[in-house]
C-alpha positions in Angstrom: -156.3 -38.8 12.8 -156.7 -35.2 13.8 -153.7 -32.8 14.0 -153.7 -29.4 15.6 -151.1 -26.7 15.8 -150.4 -27.5 19.4 -149.3 -31.0 18.4 -146.3 -29.5 16.8 -145.5 -26.8 19.4 -145.6 -28.8 22.6 -142.3 -29.7 24.4 -142.0 -33.4 23.7 -138.8 -34.1 25.5 -138.6 -37.4 27.4 -135.6 -37.3 29.6 -134.3 -40.5 31.1 -133.9 -40.3 34.9 -130.2 -41.1 35.3 -127.4 -38.6 35.3 -123.9 -39.9 34.6 -121.2 -38.0 36.5 -117.5 -38.2 35.7 -114.6 -36.3 37.3 -112.4 -34.6 34.7 -109.5 -32.5 36.1 -111.2 -29.8 38.2 -114.7 -30.3 36.9 -117.6 -32.7 37.2 -119.1 -33.6 33.8 -122.8 -34.4 34.1 -124.3 -36.3 31.1 -128.0 -36.7 30.7 -129.9 -38.5 28.0 -133.4 -38.6 26.7 -135.6 -39.1 23.7 -136.3 -36.3 21.2 -138.8 -36.1 18.3 -137.4 -35.8 14.8 -138.2 -32.5 13.2 -140.9 -32.7 10.6 -139.8 -31.2 7.3 -142.8 -32.5 5.3 -146.3 -33.9 6.0 -145.1 -37.5 5.8 -142.4 -37.2 8.4 -144.8 -35.3 10.6 -147.1 -38.3 10.6 -144.4 -40.8 11.3 -143.6 -39.3 14.7 -140.0 -40.6 14.7 -137.8 -40.3 17.8 -134.1 -40.5 18.6 -131.9 -40.6 21.7 -129.9 -37.4 22.4 -127.6 -36.3 25.3 -126.3 -33.1 26.9 -123.2 -32.4 29.0 -122.8 -29.8 31.7 -119.6 -29.1 33.5 -119.4 -27.6 37.0 -116.5 -27.1 39.5 -115.6 -30.2 41.5 -116.2 -29.0 45.0 -119.6 -27.5 44.5 -122.9 -28.8 45.7 -124.6 -25.9 43.8 -123.3 -24.3 40.7 -125.1 -21.3 39.2 -124.6 -18.7 36.4 -121.0 -18.4 35.6 -120.1 -21.7 37.1 -122.0 -24.0 34.7 -120.7 -24.7 31.3 -123.1 -26.3 28.8 -121.2 -28.2 26.2 -122.4 -27.8 22.7 -125.1 -25.2 23.3 -125.3 -22.1 21.1 -125.9 -19.7 24.0 -124.3 -19.5 27.4 -126.2 -20.4 30.6 -127.9 -17.2 31.8 -129.8 -18.3 34.9 -130.7 -21.3 37.1 -128.2 -23.8 38.4 -127.3 -27.4 39.2 -127.8 -28.8 42.7 -126.2 -32.1 43.8 -127.7 -33.8 46.8 -126.5 -37.2 48.1 -127.7 -39.4 45.2 -129.7 -37.0 43.0 -128.9 -34.0 40.8 -131.4 -31.2 40.0 -130.8 -29.4 36.8 -132.7 -26.1 36.4 -130.9 -24.1 33.6 -131.9 -21.4 31.2 -130.1 -19.5 28.4 -130.9 -16.2 26.9 -131.6 -16.2 23.2 -130.5 -12.6 22.8 -131.4 -12.5 19.1 -134.9 -13.7 19.9 -135.3 -11.7 23.2 -136.3 -14.9 25.0 -135.2 -16.9 28.1 -135.3 -20.6 27.2 -135.0 -23.8 29.1 -132.2 -26.1 28.1 -134.7 -28.9 27.7 -132.9 -31.0 30.2 -134.3 -29.6 33.5 -135.4 -32.1 36.1 -134.3 -34.3 38.9 -132.0 -37.3 38.0 -130.5 -40.2 40.0 -126.7 -40.0 40.0 -124.6 -42.8 38.5 -120.9 -42.1 39.3 -118.6 -43.3 36.5 -115.3 -41.9 37.9 -115.2 -40.7 41.4 -111.4 -40.8 41.9 -110.1 -37.9 43.9 -113.4 -36.7 45.3 
């Protein structure tokens, strides 16, 4: 087996294609899930190539088809959303969000960007 430096630096996110949307007060909570690679802390775990299921939540105002900077709240992220947005169309949602890692002088994708099919879990009051 041959390993290269690019094996460890590639974005290996495998996002599932369903976005779960709940209405909570004046917000829509969008939950997306996907597989992530375990971080390799030693040569053995690097070779095992383990994965786990992770999720992310984004909140936007209820009556918005598009929410951009200042309107999207990423739950549990270390940096605020700096650019991009979330677009809801009929039965799909497009997530295209980036945050500014000020300390690293870098604009970074949330890792959850993509188009998802919407599964409404609580649509009461919409």
